[in-house]
N, C-alpha and C positions, 0 to 999 in steps of 0.2 A: 476512480472514474470521476470525470468532471460532471457536476450537476448540470441538468439541462439548461436552467436559466443562466448559469455562469458561462456555459459553452456558447449560448446565443450572444451574450455580451462580448465575449472574446472574439468570436468570428465576425460579428458586426463591426467591431473596432478595426479588425484587420482589413476587411473589405473597404472601409472608409479611407484607409491609407492610400488606396489605389496603387499599390505596389506589392510585390512579393518580397519575402525575406528569408532569413536563414532557417527559420523553423516553420514556415508555412508556404504552401504552393497551391495555386489556383488551377482548376481544370474546368473547361466549359462542359465537358462530357467525360464519361468513363473511357478508359483506354481501349482501343480496338485490339491491342496486342497485350497479352498478360505479362510478357517479358518486360514491356515498358512500365507496367504497373509495379512489378517487383523492383525494377530499377529505381523508380521514384521513391518507393517505401524505404529501400536500403539507403538512399541518399539522405532522406530526412532522419532516419533512425541513427545514422552515424554523424549527423551534424553536431557542431560545437554549440550546445545550448543546454541550459539546465531547465528542464520542464517538458511538458507535452509538446508534440509537433503535430501539424495539421495538414492533411491533404484534402482540399475543399473542392467538391464537385458541384458544378452549376454556376461557376463564376468564370467569365472570359478572362484569360490572362493578358489580353491586349488592352481592351477598354474597360474591363472590370464590371461589365454589365451582367445582370443575373438572368439565368435560364433555368426554368423548373426542371429538376432532375426526373420528374415523372415522365417527361417526353423523351428520355434517353433510353433507346432500345438496348443499349449495352450495360444498363444498370445492373449491379450485382448485390447480393445480400451479404449480411455478416457471415452466415453459414457457408456461402459459396466462397467468400474470401478466405475464411479460416480453413476451408477444405483445400484451397489452392496451396496454401503454405504447409498444411499438415501433410498433404499427399506428396509434397516435394521436400519434406524435412531432411531426408538423407542427402540432399544436395547442399545443405547449409553446413558451415563449420560447426562441429560438435552437435549437429542436428538442432541448433538453436536459432530461432528467427525472432524478429521483433514482436513485442506485445502490442496489440492494437484492438480497437473496437470501432464500430461504425454507428454513427448517430444521425438522425434526421433533425434538421432545424428549419424554421421558416423565417426568412428575412424579407421584409417588404412584400409580404404575401407570395413569396417565391420559395418553393421547397428545394432545399439543398441537402446534400449528404456530406458529412464530415468524417473522415477517417482520422481518428485520434491515435497517434503512435506514442506510446508511453516511453518516458526516459528511463533507461536502465544502465547499469555499469557493464553490460556484457558486450560492449563494442570492442572491436569492429564486427559487425554482421557482414558476412560475405559467403559466396558459394564456393564449394570445393569441386562441384561438377556443374557444368554450364547448363543454363536454362534458356533456350532460344538465343537471343542476342546477348544475354547477361553472361559475362565471362566468369570462368572459374578462377579463383585466387586473385581477383581484381577487387580492390576495396574502393567503394564509392562513398562520396560524402556530398555535402551541400555547403557552399561558401557564399555568404551574402544571399543573392537570389539565384545562384547558378549551381546546377548539379554537375558532378563529374561526368563527362561524356561516357556513354556506355562502352565504348571501345578503349577507354583510358583507365587510369587509376589515380587515386588521390595522391597529393604531394607527400613526400616522406615525413615532413614534420606533422602533417595531419594524421598520418597513420601512427606515428609515435605517440601523439596525443591520445588516440583511442586506446592503444595498448596500455599506456600509463593509467588511464582511467580504469581499464579492466582489472589491472593488478593492484589498484589502490595506491600507486606510488606517490600521488600528490594529495592523498588524504591525510587528515590529522590522525593521531593515535586513537582518538575517540571514535572517529568514523571507521577506521580500520577494525576496531574491536567489534563494532556492531556487525560489520560484514563477516568477520571470522566466526562470531557466535551463530551465524546462520548455517554453519557447517559443523555440526557437533562431532562428526567422525574425525575431525582434525584436532580434537582435544583429547587429552588423557586425564583420567582421574588420578590424583596424587594422594588423596586421603579421603576416607569415607567413614561417616559416623551416622548411621541411620539415613535420614533424608538429606543430611548435610554432607555434600561432596565438594572437595576442592579440585581445581583443574588447572592445567597449563596447556598452552597451544603447542602442538607437536612441532610445527615448522618455525614458529616464532615464540619460543618459550618465555620471552620477556613479557608476554601477555598471560596473566594469571587471574583466576576467579576464585576468591577465597571467602569462606564463611566467617562472619563476625557476629558477636552477641549484640543484642539490642537491650537497652535499659527497660525496666519494667513498665515505665509510663508510655512507651511507644505503642501507638494504636494497633490493636489486633482484634477488635470486636466491631468492625464496621458493618454496615447493613448487609453486605453480600455474604457475611458469615452467619447471619441470624436465622437462616432457614433450616439449619442443621439441628438434629436432635440434641447433640452434646455441644454446649456453648460456654462451658465454664473454664476449660483448660487451654484456651487459645494462647498462643505466644508468638511474638515477633522475633525475627532475626534478619540479618543482612547478607546479601552477596555483594562483595566489594571487588571491583574490577581494577587491576593494577597493570600499568605499563612500566616495566622495571620496578622501581620503588615509589612511583607516583600513582596515587589513587585517582582513577579517571571517573569512577561512578560508585555510588552506594545505593543499592536497590533493596527496598524493604520487602520481605517475604513474611507470610503468616502460615503457621501450622494450626489446624483447627479440626473440629468434629472429632474430638477425642483422639487426636494424632492420626486420623485416617486421611486427611486431605491437607495439601500444602500448595501454595502458589505465590507468585509475585503479586503484591497488592496493586490493584488497578488504580489508575488516575481517576479523579472525579472533578466535576464542575458543578457549581450551584445551579439549580433550576427550580424556580418557584420557591417553595418552602422546604424542598428536599435536595437530593443530590443525584446526579447522573454519573454512573461509573463506566469506564471504558479503558481500552488499551489503544494508544496511538501507534499506528502500524510501523512507523519508522523510528520509534523511540527505543532507548536502551532498555526500559522496563519490559517492553514486549519482546525484544531480542532475548533477554535473559529468561523470560517466561517460556518461550518456545524451546530454548536451549535446555532449561531445567526439565521441561516435560519430556524431552527426548530421552533423558536418562532415567527418569522415574517411570517411563513408559505409560504415562497417563497425563491428561491435561485437566486438572480439577477446575480450571476456570470455565470449562464448558459443561460441567455437571454439578452445579450448585443447587442444593435443595431449595424448594419453595415452601416456606412455612407461614405461620401466622393465620389470622382470620380477618377477612375483609374482602371488599369488592375486587381490589387489585390482586389479592392472593387467588381468588376464585378464577379470575381471568388468566392469570399467569399459569396456574395449574392446567387449565383447559387448553391453553395454547402450547405450552412447553412440556406437558406431560410430567410435571413436578421437577423438571430440571432446567435451570436458568443458565444462560451462557453470557459471559461478559463480552460485549461486542468489540471488534477490532476496527478502527476507523482512521481515516485520513484527517489531518488537521483542518483542511478546508471543509470536509464533511461535518466535523464537530462544530465549526463556526456557523455553518449554514443551519444545522439543527438547533443550536442554541438561539440563533437570531430569529428562527421561525416562531419562537414563543415570546419574542420581544426581549425586554431587559432580562438578563439571566443572572443578575446578582441575587443573593439570598434576600427574600422579603419575609421578615418575621419568621426565621427558620424554626422548624419544630424541634423541641427538646425532648419530646416523648418518644421512647424507643419504638413502641408499636406503631405510632403514626409515622415515624421516620422510615420504618420498613415498608409500610404501605406506599409512601411517597416514592421510595426507591423503586419498588416494583412498577409503579405507575410510570415513572420516567423511562425505565427500560422498555416497557410496553409501547410507550408513545414514540420512542426512538425507532423501534422496529416498524411501527405503522408508518412513520415518516419516511424511513428508508425504502419501504416497499411501495410507497406512493410515487417514487421518482420515475 
């Protein structure tokens, strides 16, 4: 989800262009006909663009003047819009419709609504049963500033482009691997030794996930492991992802709490004198963590014990009921959080384990406060 300040900057810049484009469309007011609204959303969702798309209400598409959306009697809410698509899900191919959310912004003291349509690989979005004027089995898109007419269909090369994206035909092996890991049912276990399982993809067996040993000096006692009762027998190991015989990624995992817990080691960034730990939502690390958790039937990254003594410990126990969860975030969200505290390089980093742990808890708490304030 785009941060409010970032969304305001993006939309203000688009309005200042005084033109529409491939991924944004202006509307002076909400659609009188819900079929027209669905058509516009499908066109933007299927457009050739990497990133969010925007349907902006309160901007005239001829002279680009602003009109407060408060005065629009046809204005709808996020819940009403979600209900429109949810109630008609059976009309969509595979019952899948675009992901979107509705946000308010104020530009030049004028209230606007922005429907943010998220970019996904599930194109083309289309109906298999008609809805009003929107035809079944017609694929719509947007080229430059023009939507496919509602009684027409996209050009064959545009439709081919959407299907290629859906099936990952133009993706690198690394990108394909991340997508395949999101569907654990499509993988088979080829060897199992306790928590250590090797896998190959059922459809594309050239993709394998293999266990590899880690040397003794590899980190396995980071702050997020220190709340457990047993802390002496931690050890690290790797999951290595291969495409044929080429190693695409090496992901560090840690088994801890007297062998009762195991997970992919999260990423971290310096913040103040401590560290902030997280998973980046589109990363290989998080893909492997979700995949691994589906086979162990638990996600230990969401149930880390809170230990130690101090103000941060007391607050964490009160808020999280003794269980800490490593947050999953977007890269843009990470950058915004770190920049909210100014310079995020380590300043006189703490070397005391107890102090490090308190700083870790404090950073995780402050991130949650920051996210909830948006």
